[in-house]
PADRENSE-100675 format. One record per residue (C-alpha): residue in three letters; x, y, z. Coordinates in pm, whole numbers, plus 50000, padded with zeros to 5 digits. Layout:
BEGIN
ALAXYZ/...
# end
This chain:
BEGIN
UNK892385586241188/UNK890315573240882/UNK888285596540714/UNK885945603940990/UNK883605638640948/UNK885285663741254/UNK882905679241395/UNK882155717841357/UNK879585747341583/UNK879935770241824/UNK881195760642156/UNK879415769042519/UNK881205776942753/UNK879165753943004/UNK879495727142750/UNK880295686342891/UNK882165660742608/UNK882835624242728/UNK885755605642556/UNK883615599742266/UNK882555627942161/UNK885845641742165/UNK887855620342014/UNK884795628341716/UNK885425666541819/UNK889305661041699/UNK889275631841456/UNK891735612041660/UNK891865579941881/UNK890865572742256/UNK894935568942305/UNK895265605542167/UNK893425622642426/UNK894525594042674/UNK898115597242629/UNK897665638742619/UNK895215637342953/UNK897865612843129/UNK900195636943010/UNK899175667143138/UNK898695682442771/UNK894885680642847/UNK892765687843127/UNK889505656043265/UNK887275657143510/UNK887055622343627/UNK888905594843746/UNK888445571743470/UNK888465577443097/UNK884755561043072/UNK883895588143347/UNK886065616043155/UNK884445647343076/UNK885855682142943/UNK884765714842917/UNK885035738642577/UNK887785752642623/UNK889755714442663/UNK887995711042329/UNK889255741642165/UNK892995735042289/UNK892945696542208/UNK891595707241806/UNK894485740141846/UNK897375707441993/UNK895725684841700/UNK896165708541424/UNK899985719441519/UNK900825686441591/UNK899795674741186/UNK900745712741038/UNK904455710541189/UNK905125680441326/UNK905295687341604/UNK905925667641951/UNK903475666942183/UNK905325682642439/UNK905975713242149/UNK902515714442008/UNK900855721842413/UNK903495748942449/UNK902925761442160/UNK899015764942261/UNK899315774842617/UNK901725804942445/UNK899055815742187/UNK896375812442458/UNK898355835742661/UNK898745855742361/UNK895435858542266/UNK895095867442700/UNK897315895742692/UNK895735909942328/UNK892365907142541/UNK893965931242820/UNK895075960242567/UNK891115962342427/UNK889735957742748/UNK892565988042895/UNK891756007742523/UNK894666001142368/UNK893135990042029/UNK895195959541967/
# end
């Protein structure tokens, strides 16, 4: 995407983003988001792109996938897999913290 401003801020758990807002926050076009939704790498509520709504976790995931695609010239499938693994790693670390392991 050409030099479009990227939105930054604190994500709210119950936030709901439209396709346009998702594109703006990730500095991508609607085609990028649509491809990732249609191929199962991102999840959207709604039947059509005009009705799609994304939660804050999906926004964070989309931004992470995009960063991985750019930083490592990664294929979308690989970037999504790495994002899954990083999420799982963070979940496991949180479990260790709750268990008192101090990680």
